C-alpha positions, -999 to +999 in steps of 0.1 A: +724-134-497+714-158-468+680-162-454+675-157-418+654-186-402+629-177-377+628-206-353+591-209-336+582-212-296+565-246-305+584-266-339+558-282-364+563-319-351+547-303-316+517-282-331+481-295-313+454-293-338+414-291-330+386-300-351+354-279-357+330-289-335+357-287-307+344-248-305+317-257-285+340-274-256+361-240-266+332-221-248+328-242-219+365-239-211+360-203-213+324-209-193+350-228-167+376-203-172+354-173-162+339-191-128+374-198-121+380-161-124+353-145-104+360-174-075+400-161-076+390-126-076+362-126-046+382-144-025+411-121-034+390-091-025+380-108+011+416-116+018+428-080+013+403-066+028+411-088+060+443-077+052+437-036+055+415-047+086+441-056+104+470-032+099+495-059+100+530-038+106+565-045+091+569-073+113+534-089+104+542-085+068+574-105+066+558-130+094+529-133+068+553-138+033+575-167+055+543-183+063+529-186+029+567-191+016+571-219+040+533-235+027+537-235-005+573-250-003+560-278+021+533-282-007+553-284-032+578-311-015+550-337+000+526-337-025+548-357-050+555-379-028+523-387-022+512-421-043+477-413-055+487-378-067+514-384-090+534-412-105+569-419-124+574-419-163+603-427-182+618-395-199+630-412-228+595-415-237+592-379-235+595-353-264+612-328-239+650-328-228+660-346-198+664-308-177+630-306-182+621-333-155+627-341-123+632-375-107+628-368-071+616-396-054+616-421-080+640-451-074+655-456-115+677-431-138+660-416-161+627-415-144+606-383-141+582-377-107+551-359-125+541-339-099+576-329-087+582-316-121+554-298-127+555-278-090+594-279-088+603-264-125+601-229-130+564-222-139+572-200-169+601-216-186+595-248-182+566-258-165+540-242-192+564-257-219+562-290-212+521-287-207+521-267-241+540-294-259+540-329-243+520-343-265+517-378-249+486-384-228+510-402-202+535-376-198+511-358-172+481-375-154+449-361-149+451-357-115+486-347-114+473-316-135+445-309-111+467-309-084+491-291-094+463-265-105+452-262-075+480-256-053+486-230-077+452-212-082+450-214-041+488-203-034+487-177-059+449-165-041+468-158-008+499-149-025+490-117-046+488-087-018+511-097+003+539-076+006+567-086-018+567-077-059+545-104-074+535-114-109+496-129-117+504-133-158+527-165-157+510-184-130+473-179-142+484-195-177+502-227-159+468-232-138+447-227-170+471-246-186+468-275-161+432-274-159+426-276-202+450-307-202+431-325-172+400-317-190+419-335-224+428-362-206+394-372-190+375-369-223+400-379-245+412-353-266+444-337-276+460-322-245+481-296-258+454-275-275+432-275-239+459-265-223+467-235-244+427-225-242+428-231-208+453-208-202+439-181-220+407-192-199+416-189-167+440-156-172+408-144-190+386-148-162+407-132-139+420-100-158+385-098-181+406-089-212+401-098-244+422-083-274+459-078-258+455-117-240+442-131-270+476-115-287+496-126-260+489-163-258+488-168-297+518-140-301+539-168-270+531-202-289+535-187-322+504-204-335+482-176-357+451-203-364+448-202-325+432-168-326+394-181-332+398-202-299+415-180-277+393-150-287+360-177-281+375-184-246+384-151-238+348-135-245+331-163-229+354-162-196+354-124-190+313-125-200+309-152-173+334-136-151+315-100-144+282-120-143+288-143-117+313-121-094+296-085-101+331-070-100+353-064-127+386-079-131+414-084-104+432-050-115+399-031-114+397-044-077+430-035-069+420+001-078+388+000-055+405-010-025+434+015-028+410+046-037+424+050-071+388+061-091+394+047-129+375+068-156+360+043-182+365+055-217+330+062-218+310+084-194+285+067-176+250+061-194+232+079-166+251+106-161+243+113-200+211+109-193+207+133-167+205+169-163+244+172-142+264+205-147+303+205-138+288+230-112+273+199-097+303+173-091+333+199-084+346+205-052+342+243-036+363+261-018+393+269-041+424+277-024+435+309-046+467+331-049+471+363-062+497+376-084+512+395-057+514+378-022+531+383+011+556+362+021+542+351+055+509+345+036+526+321+012+543+305+039+509+300+058+494+287+023+520+257+020+522+249+056+479+245+059+477+229+022+495+204+003+482+205-030+502+202-062+492+235-076+474+269-068+452+286-092+467+323-095+440+352-098+439+389-105+444+405-072+474+425-062+492+428-022+463+452-009+438+420-021+420+442-053+413+430-082+388+413-099+396+377-085+397+363-128+421+336-135+453+343-148+471+306-149+484+279-117+517+280-106+531+251-089+539+242-055+574+234-067+578+267-081+564+281-049+592+265-026+621+275-052+607+310-051+608+312-014+646+297-016+656+332-036+649+359-011+664+382-035+635+386-057+612+394-027+602+433-029+586+460-005+558+477-019+578+516-022+604+494-045+576+478-065+592+500-100+617+475-099+594+442-102+608+428-133+646+435-128+645+409-099+624+382-122+639+354-120+653+336-153+639+299-164+673+284-159+675+303-124+641+290-114+648+253-125+683+249-108+665+264-076+635+238-080+634+213-053+634+170-056+599+168-037+598+150-015+624+163+005+637+143+031+627+164+065+606+192+049+578+190+069+555+219+063+563+234+098+601+239+084+588+254+051+611+289+052+627+284+087+652+297+073+635+334+060+644+362+085+612+384+101+621+410+074+618+383+047+582+373+056+575+409+060+578+413+020+560+406-012+573+379-041+562+386-074+538+356-095+538+364-130+565+358-145+564+323-134+528+309-133+515+286-162+489+308-182+470+279-200+454+258-174+426+238-184+391+252-174+356+244-176+325+264-174+303+261-140+272+255-164+288+231-190+274+194-193+295+172-168+290+148-196+316+169-217+336+179-187+337+137-181+351+135-223+374+162-216+395+148-188+394+113-198+408+127-235+434+149-226+445+127-194+444+157-172+449+156-130+426+184-125+403+208-138+394+241-127+359+252-131+350+290-133+318+312-138+307+340-161+340+361-154+365+334-153+368+334-117+376+297-101+348+287-082+354+245-080+378+222-092+372+187-108+392+156-102+390+119-109+373+114-074+344+140-086+337+122-120+338+085-107+307+092-087+292+097-121+294+063-120+264+060-089+238+078-112+217+060-130+216+024-109+183+029-105+160+051-124+145+071-092+185+083-087+182+095-124+153+114-114+165+126-077+196+139-092+180+160-121+153+172-097+186+189-079+204+199-111+209+233-119+178+244-133+176+276-127+134+287-118+148+332-117+182+352-120+186+353-080+189+314-080+216+317-111+236+344-093+234+325-058+247+292-073+267+305-103+283+335-100 
């Protein structure tokens, strides 16, 4: 049988090398990547805040994209023509093929412009490949690498966040490879080695990831022995970046700016030590629906609230019942039921409710696909007659009978762990009679991170937590 051959990304003759003492330099490279990442994150966040403050419309956003593209294009064509930033080299002396190089303004055939080759080539397809594989010190000078890296990092900092689809991994790898190669050329070491570790350091300083980034770089280059150097530079870049900027990575910053709460794997330490109950962090004023509800009341509820789910409690059409939680029902299912007036009933025909229940296939076919175009709150139920609105609908056959709940007197730390491990969108808080008293979402749990910043804050939160001195306090606050 024939043996399948696997061609590595970097052929054997291009494999870079390093000595044991260079691990100290890898630490410095990681430190530099951390500072670059910290500056990038702080600057990009300031630009994002400025964009939000300006509240640009579609025309302004389009103009911003055109201006950024025009400036970057101009720099990419003007800078290579400056003799103090770039020079011409011979393609015949290089290991890569002629398709990787750009002649630009070089006078003779077979020559290439160093800076034009880096700026006018695709960053991922050719730019990074050249920086990783060309072992000749004269392939790209240190000033050329620095110029290409500075142009790319400034442009990326401004462009990341404009109204176009844009990635950040490949540009940051290219930027780090440029700076790493420039450092190696200045101190006289293997430029390929420092292009690789520089790429990992720069990307790690911005995104602040460790294991996955190390795996990405080593698998991309097919150099398994670079695991340790990449791990060192990523660890240093992450540590220095967090310390220098005082903020998390770029993706966490984006989530914060867009008000998307992100829950860490572990509950905040301050909340773990403080005596905080679920009742202290929940959102009160839960909107509930009875098992039997009047159509007109259901319409008012859906028009007034845009919640995706509603708790269903033990309450009949006349408002009688214990109010205990029996399940939940989605907004989509409620809209589907309102589109089927044949299941509505009057109190005098209550005995025929079960005969009118929809099967699963009937309910599924009646479900609308949200968001419906033109479906505003005021238009919900506009096709129903006045007689239909006086009738009732029975919700018991369509509810989800096992929603996730949590005891209001339980620990907020435990609620955090349950919410995080199960990947919940909401968590209903109930009292000892299983009546809904609140709801917990990510927005409530993320506030736990503010607890424990100062010792006095923990003490104050502890004093305000649910510590009942007598039975009346317990009934007032919990029941």
